[in-house]
C-alpha positions as CSV (number, residue, x, y, z in Angstrom):
1,M,0.0,-4.5,-5.7
2,S,-1.8,-7.8,-5.7
3,S,-1.6,-10.8,-7.9
4,T,-3.5,-14.1,-7.6
5,V,-4.5,-17.0,-9.9
6,T,-7.9,-18.9,-9.8
7,E,-8.6,-21.7,-12.3
8,G,-5.9,-20.3,-14.6
9,I,-7.1,-16.7,-14.5
10,R,-4.4,-14.3,-13.1
11,I,-5.6,-11.0,-11.8
12,T,-3.0,-8.3,-11.1
13,V,-3.9,-4.9,-9.6
14,Q,-1.6,-1.9,-9.3
15,P,-3.2,0.9,-7.2
16,S,-2.0,4.5,-6.9
17,F,-3.1,7.7,-5.2
18,W,-4.9,10.1,-7.5
19,A,-4.0,13.5,-6.1
20,E,-5.8,15.5,-8.9
21,R,-9.2,14.0,-7.9
22,S,-8.6,14.1,-4.2
23,A,-9.8,16.8,-1.8
24,P,-8.2,15.9,1.6
25,E,-9.7,18.9,3.3
26,N,-13.1,17.5,2.5
27,G,-12.3,13.9,3.4
28,Q,-12.1,12.8,-0.2
29,F,-9.1,10.6,-1.1
30,A,-9.2,9.2,-4.7
31,F,-7.3,6.1,-5.8
32,S,-6.9,4.8,-9.3
33,Y,-6.0,1.2,-10.0
34,A,-4.8,-0.7,-13.1
35,V,-6.1,-4.2,-13.5
36,R,-4.6,-6.9,-15.8
37,I,-6.7,-10.1,-16.2
38,A,-4.7,-12.9,-18.0
39,N,-5.8,-16.4,-18.9
40,E,-2.8,-18.5,-18.1
41,G,-4.9,-21.7,-18.2
42,T,-6.0,-24.0,-21.1
43,A,-9.7,-23.2,-21.2
44,P,-11.5,-20.0,-22.4
45,A,-13.4,-17.9,-19.9
46,Q,-15.6,-14.8,-20.1
47,L,-15.9,-12.3,-17.4
48,R,-19.5,-11.7,-16.5
49,S,-19.6,-9.6,-13.2
50,R,-17.5,-8.0,-10.5
51,H,-17.7,-7.7,-6.7
52,W,-15.5,-5.3,-4.8
53,I,-15.2,-4.8,-1.1
54,I,-13.7,-1.4,-0.3
55,T,-12.8,-0.6,3.4
56,D,-11.5,2.7,4.7
57,A,-9.3,3.3,7.8
58,N,-12.4,3.9,9.9
59,G,-13.8,0.4,9.1
60,H,-16.5,1.8,6.7
61,V,-17.2,-1.0,4.1
62,E,-18.7,-0.4,0.7
63,E,-19.6,-3.2,-1.6
64,V,-19.8,-2.7,-5.3
65,R,-21.4,-5.3,-7.6
66,G,-22.1,-5.0,-11.3
67,E,-22.1,-6.5,-14.8
68,G,-18.7,-6.7,-16.4
69,V,-15.9,-4.2,-16.0
70,V,-15.8,-0.7,-17.5
71,G,-18.8,-1.6,-19.6
72,E,-17.2,-4.8,-21.1
73,T,-17.4,-8.5,-20.5
74,P,-14.1,-9.7,-22.0
75,R,-13.8,-13.2,-23.4
76,L,-10.3,-14.5,-22.8
77,G,-8.9,-17.5,-24.6
78,P,-5.7,-19.2,-23.4
79,G,-2.9,-16.7,-23.5
80,D,-5.2,-13.7,-23.8
81,Q,-5.3,-10.7,-21.4
82,F,-7.5,-7.7,-20.8
83,E,-6.4,-4.5,-19.1
84,Y,-8.4,-1.6,-17.7
85,R,-8.2,1.3,-15.3
86,S,-10.8,2.4,-12.7
87,W,-10.9,4.3,-9.4
88,A,-12.4,4.5,-5.9
89,M,-13.0,7.2,-3.4
90,L,-12.2,6.8,0.3
91,R,-13.0,9.1,3.3
92,T,-9.6,8.3,4.8
93,P,-6.0,8.5,3.4
94,F,-5.7,4.7,3.4
95,G,-7.8,1.6,3.2
96,T,-8.0,-1.7,1.3
97,M,-9.8,-3.3,-1.6
98,R,-10.5,-6.9,-2.5
99,G,-13.0,-8.8,-4.4
100,S,-13.8,-11.3,-7.2
101,Y,-14.9,-11.6,-10.8
102,T,-17.4,-14.1,-11.9
103,F,-16.4,-16.0,-15.1
104,V,-18.3,-18.5,-17.2
105,R,-16.7,-21.3,-19.3
106,P,-18.0,-22.3,-22.8
107,D,-19.7,-25.3,-21.1
108,G,-21.8,-23.0,-19.0
109,S,-19.9,-23.6,-15.7
110,T,-19.0,-20.6,-13.6
111,F,-16.3,-19.7,-11.1
112,E,-15.2,-16.8,-8.9
113,A,-11.7,-15.6,-9.6
114,R,-10.4,-14.0,-6.4
115,I,-8.9,-10.5,-6.4
116,A,-6.3,-10.5,-3.6
117,E,-6.5,-7.6,-1.1
118,F,-4.4,-4.6,-1.9
119,A,-3.7,-1.3,0.0
120,L,-4.9,2.1,-1.0
121,T,-2.5,4.5,0.6
122,K,-1.9,8.2,0.1
123,P,1.9,8.8,0.1
124,N,3.1,9.9,3.5
125,A,-0.3,9.2,5.0
126,L,1.2,7.0,7.7
127,N,3.8,9.5,8.8
């Protein structure tokens, strides 16, 4: 799990191994992750884009950039939160993810809210 706050925006991520979507014999290890984005600050902010850096155990890095999250660009007032689930596929039974979301304030200013690195680990993969 990871949790970090940037300019009042707390991003918490809880990953889990997704056995039903995985095919270890084919080098496919699926991981789902639940994200909670909470505005703990005093100013509204709208999520505009995402940037993920996904690294497997072999050092292979994949970067994912795009508009919004799960097709949405949530606007969060003070005290609001937004939750969603997504997933990633690795070639190895463990790796990491980290990244950032770009937010815009009502005055047009933007900032990058950091997503702290978290581990993607198949249970018993390190045994």
